[in-house]
MDTraj code that builds the backbone (N, CA, C; nanometers):
import mdtraj as md
import numpy as np

residues = "MET ARG ASP PHE GLU LYS SER GLY LYS LEU GLU GLY VAL SER TYR ASP VAL ARG GLY PRO VAL VAL GLU GLU ALA ASP ARG MET GLN GLU GLU GLY VAL SER ILE LEU LYS LEU ASN THR GLY ASN PRO ALA THR PHE GLY PHE GLU ALA PRO ASN GLU VAL VAL ARG ASP LEU ILE MET ASN VAL ARG SER SER GLU GLY TYR SER ASP SER LYS GLY ILE PHE SER ALA ARG LYS ALA ILE GLU GLN TYR CYS GLN LEU ARG ASP PHE PRO ASP VAL THR ILE ASN ASP ILE TYR THR GLY ASN GLY VAL SER GLU LEU ILE THR MET SER MET GLN GLY LEU CYS ASP ASN GLY ASP GLU ILE LEU VAL PRO THR PRO ASP TYR PRO LEU TRP THR ALA ALA ILE SER LEU ALA GLY GLY LYS PRO VAL HIS TYR ILE CYS ASP GLU ALA SER GLU TRP ASN PRO ASP LEU ALA ASP ILE ARG SER LYS ILE THR SER LYS THR LYS ALA ILE VAL MET ILE ASN PRO ASN ASN PRO THR GLY ALA VAL TYR PRO LYS LYS THR PHE GLY LYS SER ARG".split()
xyz = np.array([
    [7.8876, 6.7945, 10.1401],
    [8.0128, 6.8602, 10.1142],
    [8.0488, 6.9495, 10.2329],
    [8.1755, 6.9521, 10.2665],
    [8.2235, 7.0292, 10.3801],
    [8.2496, 7.1748, 10.3407],
    [8.2096, 7.2683, 10.4254],
    [8.2377, 7.4097, 10.4011],
    [8.3762, 7.4444, 10.4543],
    [8.4436, 7.5323, 10.3837],
    [8.5750, 7.5777, 10.4264],
    [8.5711, 7.7277, 10.4472],
    [8.6300, 7.7724, 10.5554],
    [8.6439, 7.9153, 10.5822],
    [8.7766, 7.9619, 10.5244],
    [8.7787, 8.0838, 10.4749],
    [8.9056, 8.1360, 10.4242],
    [9.0008, 8.1611, 10.5407],
    [9.1272, 8.1558, 10.5126],
    [9.2307, 8.1770, 10.6126],
    [9.2243, 8.3191, 10.6669],
    [9.2485, 8.3325, 10.7951],
    [9.2553, 8.4641, 10.8569],
    [9.3673, 8.5495, 10.7992],
    [9.4670, 8.4842, 10.7372],
    [9.5772, 8.5585, 10.6758],
    [9.5285, 8.6492, 10.5633],
    [9.4123, 8.6191, 10.5070],
    [9.3606, 8.6993, 10.3961],
    [9.2988, 8.8314, 10.4414],
    [9.2850, 8.8504, 10.5731],
    [9.2239, 8.9742, 10.6229],
    [9.3029, 9.0978, 10.5807],
    [9.4351, 9.0866, 10.5747],
    [9.5167, 9.2017, 10.5385],
    [9.5468, 9.2102, 10.3902],
    [9.4782, 9.1305, 10.3099],
    [9.5090, 9.1236, 10.1670],
    [9.3996, 9.1926, 10.0864],
    [9.4398, 9.2935, 10.0120],
    [9.3485, 9.3616, 9.9207],
    [9.4253, 9.3834, 9.7923],
    [9.3723, 9.3329, 9.6841],
    [9.4462, 9.3374, 9.5581],
    [9.3466, 9.3659, 9.4479],
    [9.3416, 9.4898, 9.4018],
    [9.2344, 9.5334, 9.3127],
    [9.2513, 9.4945, 9.1665],
    [9.3201, 9.3841, 9.1396],
    [9.3171, 9.3281, 9.0051],
    [9.1780, 9.2696, 8.9838],
    [9.1178, 9.2308, 9.0940],
    [8.9797, 9.1835, 9.0930],
    [8.9140, 9.2383, 9.2200],
    [8.7856, 9.2276, 9.2308],
    [8.7187, 9.2769, 9.3507],
    [8.6300, 9.3964, 9.3221],
    [8.5926, 9.4717, 9.4268],
    [8.4908, 9.5756, 9.4132],
    [8.5260, 9.6874, 9.3154],
    [8.6519, 9.7282, 9.3090],
    [8.6883, 9.8368, 9.2177],
    [8.6714, 9.7915, 9.0731],
    [8.7187, 9.6712, 9.0429],
    [8.7066, 9.6181, 8.9067],
    [8.5595, 9.5929, 8.8724],
    [8.4841, 9.5424, 8.9690],
    [8.3415, 9.5184, 8.9449],
    [8.2687, 9.6488, 8.9131],
    [8.3033, 9.7555, 8.9844],
    [8.2415, 9.8860, 8.9571],
    [8.2831, 9.9368, 8.8193],
    [8.4105, 9.9188, 8.7838],
    [8.4572, 9.9601, 8.6506],
    [8.3824, 9.8831, 8.5419],
    [8.3623, 9.7531, 8.5625],
    [8.2876, 9.6723, 8.4653],
    [8.1442, 9.7227, 8.4515],
    [8.0816, 9.7553, 8.5660],
    [7.9441, 9.8061, 8.5641],
    [7.9371, 9.9371, 8.4862],
    [8.0327, 10.0263, 8.5122],
    [8.0350, 10.1551, 8.4432],
    [8.0579, 10.1363, 8.2930],
    [8.1459, 10.0419, 8.2588],
    [8.1741, 10.0150, 8.1177],
    [8.0489, 9.9644, 8.0466],
    [7.9713, 9.8793, 8.1145],
    [7.8463, 9.8291, 8.0569],
    [7.7470, 9.9420, 8.0323],
    [7.7578, 10.0495, 8.1117],
    [7.6696, 10.1651, 8.0951],
    [7.7214, 10.2622, 7.9895],
    [7.8345, 10.2287, 7.9270],
    [7.8863, 10.3122, 7.8199],
    [7.9986, 10.4065, 7.8588],
    [8.0397, 10.4027, 7.9845],
    [8.1504, 10.4880, 8.0278],
    [8.2809, 10.4287, 7.9753],
    [8.3672, 10.5134, 7.9194],
    [8.4971, 10.4673, 7.8698],
    [8.5908, 10.4473, 7.9890],
    [8.6383, 10.3260, 8.0060],
    [8.7244, 10.2907, 8.1192],
    [8.8609, 10.2483, 8.0665],
    [8.9652, 10.3055, 8.1219],
    [9.1020, 10.2665, 8.0889],
    [9.1516, 10.1781, 8.2031],
    [9.1566, 10.0482, 8.1805],
    [9.1925, 9.9532, 8.2862],
    [9.3437, 9.9332, 8.2914],
    [9.4016, 9.9800, 8.3991],
    [9.5454, 9.9661, 8.4198],
    [9.5759, 9.8709, 8.5356],
    [9.4778, 9.7945, 8.5774],
    [9.4922, 9.7134, 8.6975],
    [9.5730, 9.5860, 8.6800],
    [9.5982, 9.5412, 8.5581],
    [9.6726, 9.4162, 8.5420],
    [9.8127, 9.4365, 8.4874],
    [9.8468, 9.5557, 8.4443],
    [9.9806, 9.5790, 8.3913],
    [10.0103, 9.4992, 8.2661],
    [9.9089, 9.4791, 8.1826],
    [9.9238, 9.3971, 8.0630],
    [9.9390, 9.4870, 7.9407],
    [10.0625, 9.5045, 7.8898],
    [10.0810, 9.5952, 7.7761],
    [10.0113, 9.5490, 7.6489],
    [9.9869, 9.4191, 7.6335],
    [9.9201, 9.3686, 7.5128],
    [9.7796, 9.4264, 7.4993],
    [9.7160, 9.4563, 7.6116],
    [9.5825, 9.5155, 7.6117],
    [9.5805, 9.6470, 7.5345],
    [9.6933, 9.7165, 7.5341],
    [9.7015, 9.8478, 7.4711],
    [9.7732, 9.8433, 7.3365],
    [9.7868, 9.7237, 7.2807],
    [9.8445, 9.7095, 7.1480],
    [9.9960, 9.7057, 7.1429],
    [10.0621, 9.6969, 7.2588],
    [10.2077, 9.6867, 7.2586],
    [10.2461, 9.5418, 7.2324],
    [10.3214, 9.5207, 7.1276],
    [10.3632, 9.3852, 7.0919],
    [10.5127, 9.3705, 7.1145],
    [10.5560, 9.2468, 7.1348],
    [10.6991, 9.2202, 7.1472],
    [10.7675, 9.2561, 7.0157],
    [10.8862, 9.3167, 7.0232],
    [10.9592, 9.3480, 6.9001],
    [10.9905, 9.2205, 6.8211],
    [10.9984, 9.2337, 6.6889],
    [11.0231, 9.1177, 6.6025],
    [11.1485, 9.0410, 6.6408],
    [11.2553, 9.1118, 6.6792],
    [11.3788, 9.0414, 6.7147],
    [11.3610, 8.9560, 6.8402],
    [11.2761, 8.9993, 6.9324],
    [11.2477, 8.9194, 7.0517],
    [11.1687, 8.7950, 7.0125],
    [11.0700, 8.8114, 6.9270],
    [10.9902, 8.6970, 6.8808],
    [11.0800, 8.5965, 6.8091],
    [11.1696, 8.6460, 6.7224],
    [11.2628, 8.5553, 6.6517],
    [11.3506, 8.4789, 6.7507],
    [11.4050, 8.5505, 6.8506],
    [11.4902, 8.4847, 6.9504],
    [11.4128, 8.3790, 7.0280],
    [11.2878, 8.4094, 7.0619],
    [11.2047, 8.3105, 7.1319],
    [11.1879, 8.1845, 7.0480],
    [11.1557, 8.2037, 6.9213],
    [11.1353, 8.0891, 6.8318],
    [11.2641, 8.0084, 6.8191],
    [11.3769, 8.0765, 6.8021],
    [11.5045, 8.0071, 6.7846],
    [11.5471, 7.9302, 6.9100],
    [11.5014, 7.9741, 7.0273],
    [11.5472, 7.9135, 7.1521],
    [11.4456, 7.8217, 7.2180],
    [11.3351, 7.7922, 7.1514],
    [11.2321, 7.7074, 7.2115],
    [11.2889, 7.5719, 7.2534],
    [11.3620, 7.5052, 7.1663],
    [11.4133, 7.3710, 7.1969],
    [11.5116, 7.3708, 7.3136],
    [11.5910, 7.4745, 7.3270],
    [11.6874, 7.4776, 7.4376],
    [11.6221, 7.5241, 7.5678],
    [11.4943, 7.5570, 7.5631],
    [11.4236, 7.6081, 7.6809],
    [11.3192, 7.5112, 7.7339],
    [11.3244, 7.3869, 7.6901],
    [11.2189, 7.2926, 7.7284],
    [11.2355, 7.2364, 7.8691],
    [11.3544, 7.2371, 7.9230],
    [11.3757, 7.1809, 8.0563],
    [11.3871, 7.2904, 8.1607],
    [11.4123, 7.2485, 8.2826],
    [11.4320, 7.3446, 8.3912],
    [11.5671, 7.4130, 8.3766],
    [11.5736, 7.5365, 8.4178],
    [11.7020, 7.6060, 8.4223],
    [11.7655, 7.5781, 8.5585],
    [11.8832, 7.6295, 8.5784],
    [11.9477, 7.6245, 8.7093],
    [11.8512, 7.6849, 8.8119],
    [11.8538, 7.6362, 8.9345],
    [11.7581, 7.6849, 9.0349],
    [11.7764, 7.8332, 9.0664],
    [11.8926, 7.8881, 9.0389],
    [11.9134, 8.0316, 9.0592],
    [11.8662, 8.1131, 8.9397],
    [11.8408, 8.0470, 8.8271],
    [11.7973, 8.1165, 8.7070],
    [11.8949, 8.0956, 8.5929],
    [11.8598, 8.1459, 8.4782],
    [11.9420, 8.1305, 8.3584],
    [12.0716, 8.2101, 8.3754],
    [12.1840, 8.1431, 8.3488],
    [12.3157, 8.2027, 8.3714],
    [12.3318, 8.3357, 8.2981],
    [12.2963, 8.3405, 8.1701],
    [12.3175, 8.4635, 8.0922],
    [12.2376, 8.5808, 8.1496],
    [12.1189, 8.5542, 8.2003],
    [12.0382, 8.6606, 8.2615],
    [12.1028, 8.7076, 8.3917],
    [12.1497, 8.6127, 8.4716],
    [12.2149, 8.6478, 8.5980],
    [12.3441, 8.7254, 8.5726],
    [12.4179, 8.6862, 8.4695],
    [12.5423, 8.7558, 8.4344],
    [12.5119, 8.8997, 8.3922],
    [12.4066, 8.9184, 8.3144],
    [12.3674, 9.0534, 8.2719],
    [12.3289, 9.1387, 8.3927],
    [12.2612, 9.0791, 8.4895],
    [12.2234, 9.1521, 8.6112],
    [12.3484, 9.1893, 8.6903],
    [12.4434, 9.0963, 8.6998],
    [12.5692, 9.1246, 8.7696],
    [12.6411, 9.2427, 8.7038],
    [12.6493, 9.2420, 8.5717],
    [12.7158, 9.3510, 8.4999],
    [12.6422, 9.4833, 8.5205],
    [12.5098, 9.4783, 8.5218],
    [12.4298, 9.5981, 8.5473],
    [12.4613, 9.6531, 8.6867],
    [12.4699, 9.5641, 8.7850],
    [12.5013, 9.6068, 8.9223],
    [12.6385, 9.6733, 8.9284],
    [12.7351, 9.6174, 8.8571],
    [12.8693, 9.6764, 8.8556],
    [12.8668, 9.8152, 8.7917],
    [12.7913, 9.8308, 8.6840],
    [12.7798, 9.9616, 8.6191],
    [12.7098, 10.0633, 8.7086],
    [12.6221, 10.0160, 8.7954],
    [12.5457, 10.1029, 8.8856],
    [12.6147, 10.1207, 9.0204],
    [12.7415, 10.0811, 9.0287],
    [12.8223, 10.1013, 9.1485],
    [12.7775, 10.0155, 9.2675],
    [12.7415, 9.8899, 9.2384],
    [12.7179, 9.7899, 9.3421],
    [12.8245, 9.6817, 9.3242],
    [12.9517, 9.7138, 9.3551],
    [13.0627, 9.6250, 9.3189],
    [13.0651, 9.4923, 9.3947],
    [13.0017, 9.4833, 9.5092],
    [13.0097, 9.3611, 9.5892],
    [12.9076, 9.2554, 9.5492],
    [12.8231, 9.2834, 9.4510],
    [12.7235, 9.1861, 9.4057],
    [12.7897, 9.0933, 9.3047],
    [12.7856, 8.9629, 9.3339],
    [12.8417, 8.8649, 9.2407],
    [12.7288, 8.7806, 9.1832],
    [12.7612, 8.7050, 9.0821],
    [12.6601, 8.6203, 9.0177],
    [12.5983, 8.5218, 9.1170],
    [12.6732, 8.4836, 9.2206],
    [12.6206, 8.3902, 9.3207],
    [12.5186, 8.4544, 9.4143],
    [12.5095, 8.5872, 9.4126],
    [12.4102, 8.6589, 9.4933],
    [12.2789, 8.6777, 9.4189],
    [12.2761, 8.6442, 9.2910],
    [12.1633, 8.6796, 9.2042],
    [12.0762, 8.5581, 9.1750],
    [11.9474, 8.5745, 9.2040],
    [11.8464, 8.4726, 9.1737],
    [11.7408, 8.5375, 9.0851],
    [11.6935, 8.4652, 8.9868],
    [11.5837, 8.5163, 8.9051],
    [11.4641, 8.4234, 8.9224],
    [11.3481, 8.4698, 8.8812],
    [11.2267, 8.3897, 8.8960],
    [11.1320, 8.4138, 8.7803],
    [11.0101, 8.3692, 8.7990],
    [10.9077, 8.3787, 8.6945],
    [10.8287, 8.5081, 8.7057],
    [10.8954, 8.6159, 8.7314],
    [10.8290, 8.7448, 8.7409],
    [10.8306, 8.7988, 8.8824],
    [10.7942, 8.9247, 8.8930],
    [10.8033, 8.9944, 9.0199],
    [10.7106, 8.9352, 9.1261],
    [10.5942, 8.8860, 9.0875],
    [10.5005, 8.8321, 9.1870],
    [10.5625, 8.7157, 9.2626],
    [10.6231, 8.6237, 9.1892],
    [10.6867, 8.5094, 9.2543],
    [10.8005, 8.5551, 9.3452],
    [10.8826, 8.6471, 9.2974],
    [10.9997, 8.6876, 9.3742],
    [10.9628, 8.7675, 9.4985],
    [10.8643, 8.8546, 9.4888],
    [10.8200, 8.9288, 9.6073],
    [10.7646, 8.8315, 9.7106],
    [10.6801, 8.7398, 9.6670],
    [10.6200, 8.6431, 9.7590],
    [10.7273, 8.5574, 9.8255],
    [10.8209, 8.5055, 9.7470],
    [10.9274, 8.4226, 9.8036],
    [11.0147, 8.5022, 9.9003],
    [11.0458, 8.6269, 9.8650],
    [11.1286, 8.7106, 9.9523],
    [11.0604, 8.7339, 10.0864],
    [10.9327, 8.7657, 10.0826],
    [10.8613, 8.7923, 10.2073],
    [10.8433, 8.6652, 10.2902],
    [10.8196, 8.5515, 10.2243],
    [10.8084, 8.4248, 10.2974],
    [10.9401, 8.3925, 10.3682],
    [11.0509, 8.4223, 10.3016],
    [11.1814, 8.3940, 10.3596],
    [11.2248, 8.4950, 10.4639],
    [11.1693, 8.6146, 10.4612],
    [11.2118, 8.7217, 10.5509],
    [11.1251, 8.7353, 10.6754],
    [10.9936, 8.7224, 10.6597],
    [10.8997, 8.7565, 10.7674],
    [10.8758, 8.6427, 10.8657],
    [10.8846, 8.6777, 10.9926],
    [10.8300, 8.5935, 11.0981],
    [10.6998, 8.6601, 11.1422],
    [10.6138, 8.5854, 11.2098],
    [10.4863, 8.6418, 11.2536],
    [10.5093, 8.7686, 11.3353],
    [10.4406, 8.8749, 11.2969],
    [10.4475, 9.0011, 11.3691],
    [10.5556, 9.0970, 11.3227],
    [10.6473, 9.0521, 11.2363],
    [10.7491, 9.1433, 11.1843],
    [10.6824, 9.2545, 11.1041],
    [10.7376, 9.3740, 11.1130],
    [10.6856, 9.4870, 11.0372],
    [10.7773, 9.5162, 10.9186],
    [10.7161, 9.5373, 10.8034],
    [10.7881, 9.5739, 10.6820],
    [10.7331, 9.7085, 10.6369],
    [10.8201, 9.8087, 10.6251],
    [10.7765, 9.9397, 10.5783],
    [10.7636, 9.9381, 10.4265],
    [10.6491, 9.9865, 10.3785],
    [10.6142, 9.9819, 10.2368],
    [10.5669, 10.1211, 10.1941],
    [10.6079, 10.1675, 10.0753],
    [10.5622, 10.2991, 10.0304],
    [10.4127, 10.3005, 10.0002],
    [10.3521, 10.4180, 10.0216],
    [10.2140, 10.4362, 9.9789],
    [10.2066, 10.5629, 9.8957],
    [10.1414, 10.5617, 9.7794],
    [10.0660, 10.4481, 9.7268],
    [10.1611, 10.3336, 9.6925],
    [10.1065, 10.2125, 9.7000],
    [10.1926, 10.0965, 9.6768],
    [10.1354, 10.0034, 9.5721],
    [10.2240, 9.9194, 9.5233],
    [10.1845, 9.8078, 9.4389],
    [10.1276, 9.7058, 9.5367],
    [9.9991, 9.6734, 9.5317],
    [9.9332, 9.5974, 9.6380],
    [9.9891, 9.4582, 9.6630],
    [10.0653, 9.4051, 9.5712],
    [10.1247, 9.2741, 9.5946],
    [10.2145, 9.2757, 9.7176],
    [10.2830, 9.3887, 9.7427],
    [10.3700, 9.3961, 9.8603],
    [10.2897, 9.3762, 9.9887],
    [10.1810, 9.4490, 10.0028],
    [10.0976, 9.4376, 10.1222],
    [10.0434, 9.2960, 10.1365],
    [9.9979, 9.2380, 10.0263],
    [9.9440, 9.1019, 10.0292],
    [10.0517, 9.0013, 10.0676],
    [10.1685, 9.0100, 10.0056],
    [10.2751, 8.9129, 10.0322],
    [10.3234, 8.9217, 10.1762],
    [10.3347, 9.0427, 10.2282],
    [10.3776, 9.0604, 10.3672],
    [10.2742, 9.0004, 10.4616],
    [10.1470, 9.0308, 10.4391],
    [10.0397, 8.9782, 10.5245],
    [10.0344, 8.8264, 10.5201],
    [10.0430, 8.7688, 10.4005],
    [10.0371, 8.6231, 10.3875],
    [10.1573, 8.5547, 10.4510],
    [10.2697, 8.6266, 10.4615],
    [10.3893, 8.5706, 10.5241],
    [10.3859, 8.5859, 10.6760],
    [10.2792, 8.6467, 10.7286],
    [10.2669, 8.6640, 10.8731],
    [10.3193, 8.7972, 10.9229],
    [10.3677, 8.8801, 10.8310],
    [10.4179, 9.0107, 10.8694],
    [10.3081, 9.1154, 10.8702],
    [10.3476, 9.2363, 10.9075],
    [10.2527, 9.3475, 10.9108],
    [10.3072, 9.4594, 10.8222],
    [10.2361, 9.4924, 10.7132],
    [10.2808, 9.6052, 10.6314],
    [10.2543, 9.7367, 10.7043],
    [10.3539, 9.8230, 10.7071],
    [10.3414, 9.9559, 10.7660],
    [10.3744, 10.0547, 10.6545],
    [10.2779, 10.1370, 10.6187],
    [10.2952, 10.2259, 10.5030],
    [10.3603, 10.3580, 10.5415],
    [10.4598, 10.3970, 10.4624],
    [10.5196, 10.5295, 10.4762],
    [10.4783, 10.6137, 10.3555],
    [10.4836, 10.7439, 10.3727],
    [10.4292, 10.8369, 10.2739],
    [10.5281, 10.8645, 10.1604],
    [10.4768, 10.8589, 10.0391],
    [10.5423, 10.9145, 9.9204],
    [10.4451, 11.0205, 9.8705],
    [10.4833, 11.1466, 9.8848],
    [10.3911, 11.2574, 9.8625],
    [10.4018, 11.3133, 9.7208],
    [10.2868, 11.3304, 9.6576],
    [10.2831, 11.3851, 9.5219],
    [10.3493, 11.5224, 9.5157],
    [10.3327, 11.6027, 9.6211],
    [10.3917, 11.7366, 9.6234],
    [10.5446, 11.7312, 9.6230],
    [10.6009, 11.6185, 9.6614],
    [10.7467, 11.5987, 9.6609],
    [10.7887, 11.5081, 9.5464],
    [10.7129, 11.5124, 9.4376],
    [10.7379, 11.4288, 9.3200],
    [10.7384, 11.2801, 9.3557],
    [10.6547, 11.2424, 9.4500],
    [10.6343, 11.1045, 9.4948],
    [10.7574, 11.0440, 9.5626],
    [10.8505, 11.1285, 9.6070],
    [10.9664, 11.0766, 9.6790],
    [10.9269, 11.0391, 9.8210],
    [10.9970, 10.9423, 9.8801],
    [10.9645, 10.9003, 10.0162],
    [10.9857, 11.0142, 10.1151],
    [10.8972, 11.0217, 10.2126],
    [10.9111, 11.1163, 10.3227],
    [11.0009, 11.0487, 10.4265],
    [11.1285, 11.0879, 10.4293],
    [11.2254, 11.0190, 10.5145],
    [11.1933, 11.0348, 10.6625],
    [11.1385, 11.1498, 10.7008],
    [11.0990, 11.1686, 10.8409],
    [10.9864, 11.0721, 10.8771],
    [10.8938, 11.0512, 10.7844],
    [10.7847, 10.9568, 10.8089],
    [10.8388, 10.8144, 10.8219],
    [10.9357, 10.7801, 10.7370],
    [10.9969, 10.6465, 10.7473],
    [11.0594, 10.6296, 10.8851],
    [11.1431, 10.7271, 10.9253],
    [11.2110, 10.7164, 11.0558],
    [11.1111, 10.7039, 11.1700],
    [10.9995, 10.7768, 11.1604],
    [10.9006, 10.7748, 11.2693],
    [10.8295, 10.6403, 11.2806],
    [10.8356, 10.5605, 11.1763],
    [10.7632, 10.4331, 11.1765],
    [10.8534, 10.3129, 11.2033],
    [10.9812, 10.3367, 11.2197],
    [11.0734, 10.2271, 11.2514],
    [11.0590, 10.1933, 11.3992],
    [11.0331, 10.0655, 11.4262],
    [11.0191, 10.0172, 11.5638],
    [11.1105, 9.8960, 11.5830],
    [11.1065, 9.8398, 11.7021],
    [11.1861, 9.7188, 11.7286],
    [11.1359, 9.6005, 11.6462],
    [11.0144, 9.6108, 11.5920],
    [10.9588, 9.5023, 11.5100],
    [10.9881, 9.5199, 11.3609],
    [11.0493, 9.6329, 11.3229],
    [11.0774, 9.6586, 11.1813],
    [11.1865, 9.5642, 11.1325],
    [11.1541, 9.4887, 11.0297],
    [11.2492, 9.3923, 10.9734],
    [11.3121, 9.4457, 10.8455],
    [11.2392, 9.5271, 10.7685],
    [11.2908, 9.5761, 10.6407],
    [11.2130, 9.6995, 10.5968],
    [11.2753, 9.7739, 10.5061],
    [11.2110, 9.8875, 10.4414],
    [11.2123, 9.8596, 10.2915],
    [11.0955, 9.8564, 10.2315],
    [11.0840, 9.8349, 10.0872],
    [11.0964, 9.9704, 10.0181],
    [11.1938, 9.9802, 9.9275],
    [11.2077, 10.1000, 9.8443],
    [11.2055, 10.0528, 9.6999],
    [11.1073, 10.0966, 9.6257],
    [11.0876, 10.0522, 9.4879],
    [11.1319, 10.1660, 9.3959],
    [11.2333, 10.1406, 9.3149],
    [11.2914, 10.2459, 9.2325],
    [11.3235, 10.1936, 9.0933],
    [11.2523, 10.2397, 8.9889],
    [11.1459, 10.3393, 8.9917],
    [11.0209, 10.2832, 9.0594],
    [10.9488, 10.3731, 9.1227],
    [10.8335, 10.3325, 9.2018],
    [10.7188, 10.2843, 9.1144],
    [10.6518, 10.1818, 9.1630],
    [10.5278, 10.1337, 9.1023],
    [10.4215, 10.1505, 9.2096],
    [10.3231, 10.2333, 9.1922],
    [10.2638, 10.2780, 9.0673],
    [10.2975, 10.4206, 9.0248],
    [10.3753, 10.4972, 9.1037],
    [10.3887, 10.6403, 9.0725],
    [10.4856, 10.6701, 8.9592],
    [10.5825, 10.5830, 8.9365],
    [10.6833, 10.6069, 8.8338],
    [10.7980, 10.6940, 8.8809],
    [10.7947, 10.7395, 9.0062],
    [10.9024, 10.8247, 9.0574],
    [11.0354, 10.7503, 9.0541],
    [11.1398, 10.8232, 9.0156],
    [11.2759, 10.7700, 9.0196],
    [11.3481, 10.8469, 9.1293],
    [11.3899, 10.7761, 9.2339],
    [11.4507, 10.8410, 9.3491],
    [11.5962, 10.8770, 9.3211],
    [11.6383, 10.9959, 9.3650],
    [11.7795, 11.0305, 9.3514],
    [11.8638, 10.9442, 9.4461],
    [11.9919, 10.9276, 9.4127],
    [12.0809, 10.8440, 9.4943],
    [12.0816, 10.8869, 9.6408],
    [12.0744, 11.0174, 9.6649],
    [12.0826, 11.0674, 9.8023],
    [11.9690, 11.0132, 9.8891],
    [11.8569, 10.9778, 9.8289],
    [11.7443, 10.9228, 9.9054],
    [11.7859, 10.7960, 9.9776],
    [11.8625, 10.7118, 9.9112],
    [11.9005, 10.5842, 9.9708],
    [12.0024, 10.6031, 10.0820],
    [12.0913, 10.6979, 10.0657],
    [12.1884, 10.7246, 10.1711],
    [12.1234, 10.7841, 10.2937],
    [12.0239, 10.8699, 10.2752],
    [11.9583, 10.9374, 10.3867],
    [11.8595, 10.8487, 10.4605],
    [11.8158, 10.7407, 10.3990],
    [11.7126, 10.6591, 10.4629],
    [11.7701, 10.5670, 10.5691],
    [11.9003, 10.5525, 10.5732],
    [11.9633, 10.4597, 10.6689],
    [11.9621, 10.5127, 10.8083],
])
top = md.Topology()
chain = top.add_chain()
for i, resn in enumerate(residues, 1):
    res = top.add_residue(resn, chain, resSeq=i)
    for name in ("N", "CA", "C"):
        top.add_atom(name, md.element.get_by_symbol(name[0]), res)
traj = md.Trajectory(xyz[None], top)
């Protein structure tokens, strides 16, 4: 059997849904330490169930959901997003600008694959949702972390962002509300970051 080496692209990828942190948590749990695992973002683990009306709607719509949807996503979902954008004062967003996917992991990965050329820098908040760093690295880009400081209610340090913008900077990721901190940035943050 032939041995395969992992891709060098994985050097910049660290995602603690699995790996040394989870292994240590498992070891501690086996020793009787109470561990609250928040690494997978799975609400069912904590007893949160889908509301009955959602379950009923799922059951009622199973037959109409057996095939593929439009490649941009389900029309009613895209329309709801368009209306949300209009309510949030993003008037130039139309339904033709909106694509949906099978969750944030797919969409982040696809966005970074479509955006990054080798060596492009993408500014990402720290602490960060590690999928961003992984997706950027796998797309050939370089994640550059900017500070979100707890003392500032986890808001981005705009001076730090500006100091990290170079000729290789392709984009700045701003996650609002932030994951994992939960910070909700005021509108002025977005105007000042430009």
